[in-house]
Every structure is written in structure tokens, then in C-alpha cells.
C-alpha positions in Angstrom: -2.7 0.7 -22.0 -4.9 -2.0 -23.2 -6.3 -4.3 -20.5 -3.0 -4.3 -18.5 -2.5 -1.6 -15.7 -0.1 0.7 -15.9 2.7 -0.4 -12.8 6.7 -0.2 -12.0 8.5 -2.5 -10.1 11.8 -1.6 -8.1 14.0 -4.3 -6.4 15.8 -2.7 -3.7 18.6 -4.3 -1.3 19.2 -3.3 2.4 21.1 -5.0 5.6 18.8 -6.6 7.8 20.3 -8.9 11.0 23.6 -8.8 9.3 22.3 -10.2 6.0 21.5 -8.5 2.5 18.0 -8.9 1.9 16.3 -7.8 -1.7 12.8 -7.0 -2.2 10.4 -5.1 -4.3 8.0 -2.1 -4.3 5.1 -2.1 -6.4 3.2 1.1 -7.6 0.5 1.0 -9.8 -2.0 3.9 -10.8 -5.2 3.1 -10.8 -7.8 5.4 -13.2 -10.9 3.4 -13.0 -12.8 2.0 -10.0 -13.3 -1.1 -11.8 -9.2 -1.5 -11.3 -9.7 -2.1 -8.0 -13.2 -3.1 -7.5 -13.8 -5.5 -10.7 -14.2 -9.5 -8.9 -13.4 -11.2 -12.4 -10.6 -10.0 -14.3 -9.0 -7.5 -11.1 -6.7 -5.3 -12.9 -4.6 -4.7 -9.8 -4.5 -8.2 -8.9 -3.7 -9.2 -12.2 -0.7 -7.4 -12.3 0.7 -8.2 -8.8 0.4 -11.7 -10.0 2.7 -10.8 -13.1 5.1 -9.4 -11.0 5.6 -12.1 -8.6 4.6 -10.1 -5.8 0.6 -11.8 -5.2 1.9 -13.9 -2.7 4.1 -11.5 -0.7 3.9 -10.2 2.6 4.0 -6.5 3.2 3.0 -2.8 3.7 0.5 -0.9 1.2 -0.5 2.6 0.6 -3.9 4.3 -1.1 -3.2 8.0 -2.0 -4.9 10.0 -4.7 -2.4 11.4 -7.1 -3.3 14.9 -6.2 -2.8 14.6 -2.3 -3.3 18.5 -1.8 -7.3 17.9 -2.8 -7.7 15.5 -0.6 -4.6 16.5 2.2 -4.4 12.7 3.6 -3.3 9.5 2.3 -7.0 7.4 1.7 -5.3 3.9 3.7 -2.1 2.5 5.2 -2.3 -1.2 5.8 -0.1 -4.2 6.1 -0.6 -8.0 4.9 0.9 -10.7 7.0 -1.2 -13.5 6.0 0.7 -16.2 4.3 -1.7 -16.2 1.6 -0.1 -12.5 0.8 -1.8 -9.3 -0.8 -3.5 -11.0 -3.1 -5.5 -12.6 -0.5 -5.8 -9.7 1.3 -7.4 -7.6 -1.5 -9.8 -10.5 -1.9 -10.9 -10.2 1.2 -11.0 -6.4 1.4 -12.6 -5.5 -1.7 -14.3 -8.9 -2.6 -15.3 -10.8 0.5 -18.3 -10.2 2.2 -19.2 -7.1 4.2 -19.3 -9.1 7.2 -15.7 -10.1 7.3 -13.6 -7.8 9.4 -11.1 -6.4 7.5 -13.8 -5.9 4.7 -13.5 -2.1 3.0 -16.9 -1.5 2.3 -18.9 1.1 3.9 -15.6 2.6 4.5 -13.9 6.2 3.4 -11.2 3.9 1.5 -14.2 2.3 -0.6 -15.9 6.0 -1.4 -12.5 7.2 -2.3 -11.8 4.6 -4.4 -15.4 5.2 -6.1 -14.2 8.7 -6.9 -11.1 7.3 -8.9 -10.9 8.5 -12.9 -8.5 9.4 -15.3 -8.2 12.9 -14.1 -8.4 11.7 -10.2 -6.2 8.7 -10.3 -5.1 7.0 -7.4 -2.0 5.5 -6.4 -1.8 1.8 -4.8 1.7 1.2 -3.7 3.1 -2.3 -2.2 6.4 -2.7 -0.2 6.9 -6.4 -0.2 8.8 -7.4 2.9 10.4 -11.1 3.6 9.1 -12.6 6.6 12.2 -14.2 8.2 13.1 -10.4 8.5 10.1 -8.0 8.6 6.8 -7.8 10.6 4.5 -5.5 8.6 2.3 -4.6 11.6 5.3 -2.9 13.1 5.8 -0.8 9.9 2.3 0.3 9.2 2.0 1.7 12.8 5.8 3.7 12.0 3.4 5.0 8.7 0.7 6.0 10.5 3.0 8.0 12.9 5.0 9.7 10.4 1.6 10.3 8.5 0.5 12.2 11.1 3.6 13.8 12.4 4.1 15.1 8.4 0.5 15.8 7.6 -0.9 16.7 10.9 -3.8 14.0 10.9 -4.8 10.2 10.4 -5.6 9.0 7.1 -9.0 9.6 5.6 -9.9 6.1 6.5 -9.8 6.6 9.8 -8.6 3.7 12.0 -7.4 3.1 15.6 -3.9 2.6 15.8 -1.0 2.4 18.1 0.3 5.9 19.1 3.3 4.9 20.9 5.9 6.1 18.4 9.0 4.1 19.8 7.2 0.6 19.5 9.1 -1.3 17.4 11.4 1.1 16.5 14.4 -0.6 16.2 13.2 -3.5 13.4 10.7 -1.3 11.2 11.4 -3.0 8.0 11.6 0.4 5.9 11.1 3.3 8.0 11.4 5.7 4.9 8.4 4.0 3.3 5.6 6.6 4.0 8.1 9.5 3.0 9.0 7.7 -0.1 5.2 7.4 -1.2 4.5 10.8 0.3 6.7 12.1 -2.5 6.2 9.1 -5.4 9.7 8.0 -5.2 11.5 5.0 -5.5 13.7 3.7 -2.9 16.8 4.7 -5.2 15.5 8.3 -5.0 13.9 8.3 -8.6 10.5 9.3 -9.6 7.0 7.0 -10.1 4.7 9.7 -10.9 3.0 8.2 -13.8 
């Protein structure tokens, strides 16, 4: 592995409003807390940059590889800022605790500290094309699926709208939660590392 993070990217196409749209799914296996927490030489941000997805918007998931042990995903989130996922990660992990979107002092921060080679975590990012997607709707849909399938909220407790019909006709990729739950790419192939 060297200094690079172990990650995979898969492109997929779908119809949106009569147009063919192509996007990517990024999957990284986090095996050390510093992969996320280190401010300088951050391996997760470097991998997103190398893949060309660092400035993209979309939906992201943090889940331990051993889901049976933790019973729930650590976090489901969205990024719709034009600066993209890189900026979201910097604000969450490397900003000040005063930021409303900081991950410090939250369950996600404690979960990341539990990461090790024997207890790795996946970070999965579903890119969205801004003209066709609104990540907040996909986040709500994923939260609702998490509750339906796993029986409760994510470990990083967040108050979300529980109206399951809200935006249900404009969801970017309705199957994203199920794919992450089953460690599958959109084409059905496994990304389990």
C-alpha cells in the first residue's frame, strides 16, 4: 500500500430527465485513523484528488467493514457545496469544533478512532451531477432505508426528516444504501477489500 490509500472507483451511467448521465462511486478502505484525521498528507483527500472526485458533490457513507459488530453505519452525509467533498472533509475533520458541520465530539469521531487494520472502515462516495441531483434528498432516502433495514438510526445520531415520500421521484440513486450495505458497486460487483 505504501503511502497511498487502498481505494477503487467505478463509473456508471443512468437516465436522468431523458439524458444519459455518467457518475462515479469512490470506495476507500480506511485502516488507520490518520487516513482521515491527519491534516497534512491526508490519505483520503489525496485519493479523492487522485481520482478526480475531490471537487464533486454527492452522498457519502462511513461504515465499518464488520457491520455485525456495530449494528449500524457510522454516518450518512451529503455534500452540495460547489467546492465538493474535499472541502466537506476539511471542514468536518480539520476545521474548528465551532463549525456546525464539524465531526469533533461526535460518535463518528469516536468511531474513526476505533479504526485499525483489524477493524477497518469503508468510506463510500456517490458522485452526483449538480444539474440532475440534489444530495440532501438522497441523504434522507438513505437514512430512511437505514431505519427500515437495520431498525434504527446511524451511530452518529442526527435528526432527519422521516417523511419517506419527500423527493422520492427525484432521488439520484435509490439503491445506493443497499449497495453500501452489501459492499457492491452499481454493476453488482463486490468491492470488499
